[in-house]
C-alpha positions as CSV (number, residue, x, y, z in Angstrom):
1,M,0.0,0.0,0.0
2,R,1.3,3.4,-0.9
3,L,2.3,5.7,2.0
4,I,0.3,8.9,2.1
5,N,2.4,12.1,2.1
6,Y,0.2,14.2,4.4
7,P,2.7,17.2,4.7
8,A,2.6,17.5,0.9
9,I,-1.2,17.8,1.0
10,I,-0.9,20.5,3.7
11,E,1.6,22.4,1.5
12,K,-0.8,22.3,-1.5
13,A,-3.7,23.4,0.7
14,W,-1.7,26.4,2.0
15,L,-0.5,27.3,-1.6
16,D,-4.1,27.3,-2.7
17,F,-5.1,29.5,0.3
18,D,-2.2,32.0,0.2
19,P,0.5,31.6,-2.5
20,S,2.2,34.8,-1.3
21,S,3.8,32.9,1.7
22,S,5.5,29.6,1.3
23,V,5.6,26.7,3.8
24,Q,8.9,26.2,5.6
25,S,7.9,23.1,7.6
26,V,5.0,20.8,8.5
27,E,5.2,19.1,11.9
28,D,2.8,16.3,12.9
29,I,1.4,17.0,16.4
30,S,-1.4,14.5,16.2
31,A,-2.5,12.5,19.3
32,K,-0.8,9.2,19.3
33,V,-3.9,7.1,20.1
34,S,-6.0,8.6,17.3
35,T,-5.9,8.3,13.5
36,N,-6.7,12.0,13.1
37,H,-4.0,14.3,11.7
38,V,-3.1,17.7,13.1
39,F,0.0,19.6,12.0
40,R,1.9,22.7,13.1
41,V,2.7,24.7,9.9
42,T,5.6,27.1,9.9
43,L,5.7,29.6,7.1
44,E,8.9,31.2,5.6
45,N,8.1,34.5,7.3
46,G,8.0,32.7,10.7
47,D,4.2,32.8,11.1
48,R,2.6,29.6,12.3
49,V,-0.9,28.1,11.8
50,I,-2.5,24.8,12.7
51,A,-3.8,22.4,10.0
52,K,-6.3,19.7,10.5
53,L,-6.6,16.9,7.9
54,S,-9.6,14.5,7.9
55,Y,-10.8,11.8,5.5
56,F,-13.8,10.1,7.1
57,G,-17.4,10.9,6.8
58,K,-18.4,13.4,4.2
59,Y,-16.7,16.6,3.0
60,E,-20.0,18.5,3.2
61,Q,-20.4,17.7,6.9
62,F,-16.7,18.6,7.5
63,L,-17.3,22.0,5.9
64,E,-20.6,22.5,7.7
65,D,-19.1,21.6,11.1
66,H,-16.3,24.1,10.8
67,R,-18.5,26.9,9.6
68,I,-20.6,26.3,12.7
69,I,-17.6,26.2,15.0
70,H,-16.2,29.4,13.5
71,A,-19.5,31.2,14.0
72,L,-19.7,29.9,17.5
73,A,-16.1,31.1,18.2
74,N,-16.9,34.6,17.0
75,N,-20.2,34.9,18.8
76,L,-19.3,33.6,22.3
77,L,-19.3,36.5,24.7
78,Y,-17.0,37.2,27.7
79,P,-15.5,35.3,29.4
80,F,-15.5,32.6,26.7
81,E,-14.8,34.9,23.7
82,N,-11.3,33.4,23.2
83,V,-11.9,29.8,24.3
84,L,-12.2,28.3,20.7
85,A,-9.7,28.5,17.9
86,K,-10.5,30.7,15.0
87,S,-10.5,29.2,11.5
88,L,-8.8,31.0,8.7
89,V,-11.2,32.7,6.4
90,R,-11.1,33.6,2.7
91,D,-13.7,35.7,0.9
92,G,-15.8,35.8,4.1
93,Q,-16.0,32.0,4.5
94,V,-14.1,29.4,6.4
95,Y,-11.4,28.1,4.0
96,T,-11.2,24.3,3.4
97,Y,-9.2,22.4,0.9
98,R,-10.2,19.1,-0.7
99,H,-7.6,16.7,-2.0
100,R,-8.7,13.8,-4.1
101,D,-6.7,11.1,-5.9
102,E,-7.1,7.4,-6.6
103,L,-6.2,6.5,-2.9
104,L,-7.6,9.3,-0.8
105,D,-10.4,11.9,-0.4
106,A,-9.1,14.2,2.3
107,W,-10.0,17.7,3.6
108,V,-7.9,20.4,5.3
109,V,-8.9,23.4,7.5
110,F,-6.5,25.9,9.0
111,Y,-6.7,27.5,12.5
112,N,-4.9,30.2,14.3
113,P,-2.8,28.6,17.0
114,I,-4.7,28.7,20.3
115,R,-3.2,29.7,23.6
116,T,-3.2,27.3,26.5
117,Q,-2.8,27.5,30.2
118,N,-3.1,24.7,32.8
119,K,-4.0,21.1,32.1
120,L,-6.3,19.5,34.8
121,P,-4.6,17.1,37.2
122,R,-5.1,13.4,36.4
123,R,-7.3,13.1,39.5
124,L,-9.4,16.0,40.7
125,D,-10.2,16.7,44.4
126,E,-13.7,17.6,45.5
127,H,-13.1,21.4,45.4
128,Q,-11.8,21.1,41.8
129,I,-14.8,19.0,40.8
130,R,-17.2,21.7,42.2
131,L,-15.4,24.5,40.4
132,L,-15.4,22.6,37.1
133,G,-19.1,21.7,37.4
134,A,-20.1,25.4,37.7
135,Q,-17.7,26.5,35.0
136,I,-19.0,24.0,32.4
137,A,-22.6,25.0,33.3
138,R,-21.6,28.7,32.5
139,F,-20.0,27.5,29.2
140,H,-23.0,25.5,28.2
141,K,-25.3,28.4,29.0
142,A,-23.1,30.7,26.8
143,C,-23.3,28.2,23.9
144,S,-27.0,28.0,24.3
145,R,-27.4,31.7,24.1
146,V,-25.7,31.9,20.7
147,S,-27.4,28.8,19.2
148,T,-30.1,30.9,17.4
149,V,-27.5,32.8,15.3
150,L,-25.5,29.7,14.2
151,P,-25.7,28.1,10.8
152,K,-28.1,25.1,10.6
153,S,-26.7,21.6,11.0
154,S,-27.8,18.7,8.9
155,K,-26.3,16.2,11.2
156,T,-28.5,14.8,13.9
157,L,-28.5,11.9,16.3
158,R,-31.2,10.2,14.3
159,S,-29.3,10.7,11.0
160,D,-26.1,9.2,12.5
161,I,-28.0,6.1,13.8
162,W,-29.9,5.7,10.5
163,D,-26.5,5.8,8.7
164,L,-25.3,3.0,11.0
165,L,-28.4,1.0,10.2
166,D,-27.8,1.5,6.5
167,I,-24.2,0.3,6.9
168,L,-25.4,-2.9,8.7
169,D,-27.4,-3.7,5.6
170,T,-24.3,-3.7,3.4
171,E,-21.9,-6.6,2.8
172,T,-19.1,-4.4,4.2
173,G,-21.0,-3.7,7.4
174,Q,-22.1,-7.3,7.9
175,F,-18.5,-8.5,7.4
176,E,-17.0,-5.9,9.7
177,H,-19.5,-6.5,12.5
178,R,-20.1,-10.2,11.8
179,M,-21.9,-11.9,14.6
180,H,-23.1,-8.6,16.2
181,V,-25.3,-7.2,13.5
182,D,-28.6,-8.2,15.2
183,E,-27.4,-6.8,18.5
184,L,-26.4,-3.5,16.9
185,R,-29.7,-3.2,15.2
186,R,-31.4,-3.8,18.5
187,Q,-29.3,-1.1,20.2
188,C,-30.1,1.4,17.4
189,E,-33.8,0.8,17.7
190,L,-33.7,1.2,21.5
191,F,-31.9,4.5,21.1
192,L,-34.3,5.8,18.5
193,A,-37.3,4.8,20.6
194,N,-36.0,6.3,23.8
195,R,-34.9,9.5,22.2
196,Q,-38.4,10.0,20.8
197,K,-39.9,9.3,24.2
198,L,-37.6,11.4,26.4
199,V,-36.3,14.4,24.6
200,A,-37.6,14.8,21.0
201,G,-39.1,18.2,20.5
202,T,-39.0,19.1,24.2
203,V,-35.3,19.6,25.0
204,E,-33.2,22.3,23.3
205,T,-30.2,21.6,21.2
206,M,-26.9,23.6,21.3
207,P,-23.3,23.2,20.3
208,V,-21.6,20.4,22.1
209,F,-18.1,18.9,21.8
210,V,-18.7,15.4,23.3
211,D,-15.0,14.5,23.8
212,W,-13.9,16.4,27.0
213,N,-10.9,14.3,28.0
214,I,-8.4,16.4,29.9
215,G,-6.0,16.6,26.9
216,N,-8.6,18.6,24.9
217,F,-8.9,21.8,27.0
218,S,-7.0,24.1,29.4
219,V,-8.0,26.0,32.5
220,T,-6.8,29.0,34.5
221,D,-5.4,28.8,38.0
222,N,-9.0,29.2,39.2
223,L,-10.2,26.3,37.0
224,E,-12.0,28.7,34.6
225,L,-12.2,27.4,31.1
226,F,-9.4,29.0,29.1
227,S,-9.2,27.1,25.8
228,R,-10.7,24.2,24.0
229,W,-9.4,22.4,21.0
230,D,-10.0,19.1,19.1
231,Y,-13.4,19.5,17.4
232,D,-13.6,16.0,15.9
233,W,-16.9,15.1,17.7
234,F,-18.5,18.5,17.6
235,R,-22.2,18.6,16.8
236,I,-25.4,20.5,17.5
237,S,-27.3,18.3,19.9
238,Y,-28.4,18.0,23.6
239,R,-26.1,19.3,26.3
240,V,-26.2,15.9,28.1
241,M,-24.1,14.5,25.2
242,D,-21.1,16.1,27.0
243,F,-21.7,14.6,30.4
244,Y,-20.2,11.2,30.0
245,F,-16.8,12.6,29.5
246,F,-17.2,15.0,32.5
247,S,-18.0,11.9,34.6
248,R,-14.7,10.5,33.5
249,V,-12.9,13.7,34.3
250,S,-14.5,13.6,37.8
251,S,-13.9,9.9,38.3
252,D,-12.1,8.6,41.4
253,V,-9.6,6.7,39.2
254,G,-8.7,9.8,37.2
255,D,-7.3,10.1,33.8
256,R,-5.5,6.9,32.6
257,T,-3.3,6.2,29.6
258,I,-4.9,2.8,28.9
259,F,-8.7,3.5,28.9
260,S,-12.1,1.9,28.5
261,Y,-15.5,3.5,28.1
262,I,-17.4,1.8,30.9
263,I,-20.6,3.6,32.1
264,D,-19.6,3.4,35.9
265,P,-18.2,6.9,36.2
266,M,-21.7,8.3,35.6
267,M,-22.9,6.6,38.8
268,E,-20.0,7.8,41.1
269,D,-20.7,10.1,44.0
270,R,-18.0,12.4,42.6
271,F,-20.0,12.9,39.5
272,M,-23.0,13.7,41.6
273,I,-20.9,16.6,43.1
274,F,-20.1,17.8,39.6
275,L,-23.8,17.7,38.6
276,Q,-25.0,19.4,41.7
277,E,-22.7,22.4,41.1
278,Y,-23.7,22.4,37.4
279,H,-27.4,22.3,38.3
280,K,-27.1,25.3,40.5
281,V,-26.0,27.4,37.5
282,Y,-27.9,25.8,34.7
283,P,-30.6,23.5,36.0
284,L,-31.2,20.1,34.4
285,T,-34.6,18.6,33.8
286,E,-35.8,15.1,34.6
287,A,-36.1,14.2,30.9
288,E,-32.5,15.2,30.4
289,V,-31.3,13.1,33.3
290,R,-33.2,10.1,32.1
291,F,-31.6,10.6,28.7
292,F,-28.1,10.2,30.2
293,P,-27.9,6.4,29.4
294,E,-29.1,7.1,25.8
295,A,-26.4,9.7,25.3
296,Y,-24.0,7.0,26.4
297,R,-25.6,4.5,24.1
298,F,-25.2,6.9,21.2
299,F,-21.6,7.5,22.0
300,I,-20.8,3.8,21.9
301,L,-22.8,3.2,18.7
302,N,-21.5,6.2,16.8
303,Y,-18.0,6.8,18.0
304,V,-16.9,3.4,19.1
305,I,-18.7,1.1,16.7
306,K,-19.4,3.1,13.5
307,Y,-16.3,5.4,13.6
308,G,-14.0,3.6,15.9
309,R,-11.5,2.6,13.2
310,Y,-11.2,6.3,12.2
311,F,-10.8,7.7,15.7
312,F,-8.5,5.1,17.2
313,H,-5.6,3.1,16.1
314,R,-6.5,-0.5,15.2
315,T,-5.5,-2.0,18.6
316,Y,-7.6,0.5,20.5
317,A,-10.6,0.2,18.1
318,T,-10.6,-3.6,18.4
319,K,-10.3,-3.5,22.1
320,L,-13.1,-0.9,22.6
321,Q,-15.5,-2.6,20.1
322,R,-15.0,-6.0,21.8
323,E,-15.7,-4.3,25.2
324,A,-18.8,-2.7,23.7
325,Y,-20.5,-6.0,23.3
326,E,-19.2,-7.6,26.5
327,L,-19.5,-4.6,28.9
328,Y,-20.8,-1.3,27.6
329,F,-24.2,-2.3,26.1
330,P,-25.2,-4.7,29.0
331,S,-24.3,-2.0,31.5
332,I,-26.9,0.5,30.1
333,E,-29.7,-1.7,31.5
334,R,-28.3,-1.3,35.0
335,F,-28.0,2.5,34.9
336,N,-29.9,4.1,37.8
337,A,-31.2,7.6,36.8
338,D,-33.0,7.9,40.1
339,K,-29.7,8.3,41.9
340,I,-29.0,11.4,39.9
341,L,-32.6,12.7,40.2
342,Q,-32.4,12.3,44.0
343,A,-29.0,14.1,44.1
344,L,-30.4,17.0,42.2
345,N,-33.8,17.0,44.0
346,L,-35.7,16.5,40.8
């Protein structure tokens, strides 16, 4: 198989964007557990930009997502006005470059480098959990306020699940998922039915980033959100889509290099503390709380099963998908939403 020269694609993209300034170097700064590609581009005049290259999904959705993120970045008010990276713009629109050859259909977007401050500790204490819960509530509220002025999104939870069901009807999908096709169909139907029953048409949607592992954002000394990067799982959806990862950040075991996506952190007392502080600032509803396990189910179906081989290296993708059938899906039936409702006095 031919090796792909990603830096060459980045150079072509920059030449198309601004031929007046040549590329001096392209440095791969991608996360090592992921198959996504992020580069630091240094220009001959010493300026630097960040380039993201992607090749899964659809180019139209890649472009749509980055237009929404750019609009969000420019419309968030103090104190979140500089939290998100700004995309580079040409002729008033977010610039993207599409590379197509016989091997690859890939897309590039450029960002201004984003400043960072402190990374959260691998394990938070109770005081830090409380501060983080209140801070994320303020950020969610700020995102909600600007939702009405953002471009429309064609990507929904339903469309992603329908897409997975279509994949399961193909020879490729049946080969890739082999003995689990019927179980995956069952999980998809459960999600669609429960979404309709719990939140459809009654719970607002807003910009959410889903993947909030501690390597994706930085905070000030007071644990105020300072910057957020890595927008691979960005979408317009329900705010509870973000909570599974905050349960992991709050978890007693803390951040770990070798990880699994078990549901247990959402039942920990430490996550109840996070939710209580969040709830004081931006109250949750009973319907949203009861949707927690469905948000988790969607995460496993969409990001572990459907897109796992794109988001994770093969060894991680295989491990996580195996655990999905053995651990993740069975655990959803044991989830106790009443514990959270009681903690929040709902």
